[in-house]
C-alpha positions as CSV (number, residue, x, y, z in Angstrom):
1,X,-170.3,-107.6,-186.6
2,X,-169.2,-111.2,-186.9
3,X,-165.7,-112.1,-187.5
4,X,-164.7,-115.4,-188.8
5,X,-161.5,-116.7,-187.4
6,X,-159.6,-119.1,-189.5
7,X,-157.3,-121.9,-188.3
8,X,-154.3,-119.9,-189.7
9,X,-155.4,-116.8,-187.8
10,X,-155.9,-118.8,-184.6
11,X,-152.4,-120.4,-184.9
12,X,-150.9,-116.9,-185.4
13,X,-152.7,-115.6,-182.3
14,X,-151.5,-118.6,-180.2
15,X,-148.0,-118.0,-181.5
16,X,-148.1,-114.3,-180.6
17,X,-149.5,-115.2,-177.2
18,X,-146.6,-117.7,-176.6
19,X,-144.1,-115.1,-177.7
20,X,-145.7,-112.5,-175.4
21,X,-145.5,-115.0,-172.5
22,X,-141.9,-115.8,-173.3
23,X,-141.1,-112.1,-173.5
24,X,-142.8,-111.6,-170.1
25,X,-140.7,-114.3,-168.6
26,X,-137.5,-112.7,-169.9
27,X,-138.5,-109.3,-168.6
28,X,-139.4,-110.9,-165.2
29,X,-136.0,-112.6,-165.1
30,X,-134.2,-109.3,-165.9
31,X,-136.3,-107.6,-163.2
32,X,-135.4,-110.3,-160.7
33,X,-131.7,-110.1,-161.6
34,X,-131.8,-106.3,-161.2
35,X,-133.6,-106.6,-157.8
36,X,-131.0,-109.2,-156.6
37,X,-128.2,-106.9,-157.7
38,X,-129.7,-103.9,-155.9
39,X,-130.2,-106.0,-152.7
40,X,-126.6,-107.3,-152.8
41,X,-125.4,-103.7,-153.4
42,X,-127.5,-102.5,-150.4
43,X,-126.0,-105.2,-148.2
44,X,-122.5,-104.3,-149.3
45,X,-123.1,-100.6,-148.7
46,X,-124.6,-101.3,-145.3
47,X,-121.6,-103.5,-144.4
48,X,-119.2,-100.8,-145.4
49,X,-121.1,-98.2,-143.4
50,X,-121.0,-100.5,-140.3
51,X,-117.3,-101.1,-140.7
52,X,-116.8,-97.3,-141.2
53,X,-118.7,-96.7,-137.9
54,X,-116.6,-99.3,-136.1
55,X,-113.4,-97.8,-137.5
56,X,-114.5,-94.3,-136.5
57,X,-115.1,-95.4,-133.0
58,X,-111.8,-97.2,-132.8
59,X,-110.0,-94.1,-134.2
60,X,-111.9,-92.0,-131.6
61,X,-110.6,-94.3,-128.8
62,X,-107.1,-94.2,-130.2
63,X,-107.3,-90.4,-130.5
64,X,-108.5,-89.9,-127.0
65,X,-105.7,-92.2,-125.7
66,X,-103.1,-90.2,-127.8
67,X,-104.5,-86.9,-126.5
68,X,-104.2,-88.2,-122.9
69,X,-100.6,-89.3,-123.5
70,X,-99.8,-85.9,-125.1
71,X,-101.3,-84.1,-122.1
72,X,-99.1,-86.3,-119.8
73,X,-96.1,-85.6,-121.9
74,X,-96.7,-81.9,-121.9
75,X,-97.1,-81.8,-118.1
76,X,-93.8,-83.8,-117.8
77,X,-92.1,-81.4,-120.2
78,X,-93.4,-78.4,-118.3
79,X,-92.2,-79.9,-115.0
80,X,-88.7,-80.6,-116.5
81,X,-88.6,-77.2,-118.0
82,X,-89.3,-75.6,-114.6
83,X,-86.6,-77.8,-113.1
84,X,-84.1,-76.8,-115.7
85,X,-84.8,-73.1,-115.2
86,X,-84.4,-73.6,-111.4
87,X,-81.1,-75.4,-111.9
88,X,-79.8,-72.7,-114.3
89,X,-80.6,-70.1,-111.7
90,X,-78.5,-72.1,-109.2
91,X,-75.6,-72.4,-111.6
92,X,-75.8,-68.8,-112.7
93,X,-75.8,-67.6,-109.1
94,X,-72.1,-68.3,-109.0
95,X,-71.9,-69.6,-105.5
96,X,-71.4,-73.3,-106.1
97,X,-68.7,-74.2,-103.6
98,X,-70.3,-76.1,-100.8
99,X,-73.6,-76.5,-102.6
100,X,-75.1,-79.9,-103.0
101,X,-77.7,-81.4,-105.3
102,X,-79.7,-84.5,-104.7
103,X,-80.3,-86.9,-107.6
104,X,-83.2,-89.4,-107.6
105,X,-82.0,-92.6,-109.2
106,X,-84.0,-95.4,-110.7
107,X,-82.0,-98.6,-110.8
108,X,-78.8,-96.6,-110.7
109,X,-79.7,-94.3,-113.6
110,X,-80.2,-90.6,-112.8
111,X,-83.9,-89.8,-113.1
112,X,-84.5,-86.3,-111.6
113,X,-82.2,-83.6,-110.0
114,X,-83.4,-81.7,-106.9
115,X,-81.9,-78.7,-105.0
116,X,-82.3,-80.4,-101.6
117,X,-82.8,-83.9,-100.2
118,X,-86.2,-82.8,-98.8
119,X,-87.4,-81.8,-102.2
120,X,-86.4,-85.2,-103.6
121,X,-88.1,-87.1,-100.9
122,X,-91.3,-85.0,-101.2
123,X,-91.5,-85.6,-104.9
124,X,-90.9,-89.4,-104.9
125,X,-94.6,-90.1,-104.4
126,X,-95.2,-88.8,-108.0
127,X,-92.9,-91.7,-109.1
128,X,-94.8,-94.4,-107.3
129,X,-92.9,-94.5,-104.0
130,X,-95.4,-94.7,-101.1
131,X,-95.4,-91.7,-98.8
132,X,-93.6,-92.2,-95.6
133,X,-91.1,-94.7,-97.1
134,X,-88.0,-95.0,-94.9
135,X,-84.9,-94.0,-96.9
136,X,-81.6,-95.5,-96.0
137,X,-78.2,-94.7,-97.4
138,X,-77.0,-96.9,-100.2
139,X,-73.7,-97.3,-98.5
140,X,-71.4,-99.7,-100.4
141,X,-74.2,-101.3,-102.4
142,X,-74.3,-100.4,-106.1
143,X,-77.2,-97.9,-106.9
144,X,-78.5,-100.3,-109.5
145,X,-79.5,-102.8,-106.8
146,X,-82.2,-100.4,-105.6
147,X,-85.4,-99.6,-107.5
148,X,-85.3,-96.0,-106.3
149,X,-82.4,-94.3,-104.3
150,X,-81.4,-90.7,-103.5
151,X,-77.8,-89.7,-103.9
152,X,-76.2,-86.4,-102.9
153,X,-73.7,-84.7,-105.1
154,X,-71.5,-81.8,-103.9
155,X,-69.6,-79.2,-106.0
156,X,-65.9,-79.9,-106.3
157,X,-64.1,-76.6,-107.2
158,X,-60.9,-78.5,-108.2
159,X,-62.7,-80.3,-111.0
160,X,-65.3,-77.6,-111.6
161,X,-68.1,-80.0,-111.4
162,X,-70.2,-82.2,-109.0
163,X,-69.0,-85.4,-107.5
164,X,-70.9,-87.9,-105.4
165,X,-70.9,-87.0,-101.7
166,X,-70.2,-90.7,-100.8
167,X,-67.8,-92.5,-103.0
168,X,-67.6,-96.3,-102.6
169,X,-64.1,-97.7,-102.0
170,X,-62.5,-98.8,-105.3
171,X,-62.2,-102.5,-105.8
172,X,-58.7,-103.8,-106.6
173,X,-58.2,-104.7,-110.3
174,X,-57.4,-108.3,-111.0
175,X,-56.8,-109.2,-107.3
176,X,-53.9,-106.7,-107.0
177,X,-53.6,-105.1,-103.6
């Protein structure tokens, strides 16, 4: 079978071929745009995942530090609770006259109370004081001038409370003698 192609038919075929090529370019451009969008989205998701991993590891470090601090605080609370119970027993025993307590002071502020001077000196190593440190009386110096000092308090029945075993001499007010 022979087909005769006319100039009009040939022009229509060329026009249809041009339209098909144009349509193919448009579809290719849409496909390229979709591919680029997917790649950008993949990069964004990967970046978010990496940031989430970094944040997770930072949170893990913070959490482990917080747990360590909590553990330290619980140990300190337990130690203080034991000390409070022991001191309550001393107070509830009723025999206070003549009893003394030893207070470990840090820059003049009370830090820890002990039943005996020996207990206080034995425990100072937990507060950073090297073992075997020679302890000397504060004397007339203010307690705030020493990093750590140990002060004895005795029970005074007249005031129904403890007073310092060594009281510094009062200074005259305004130069009055």
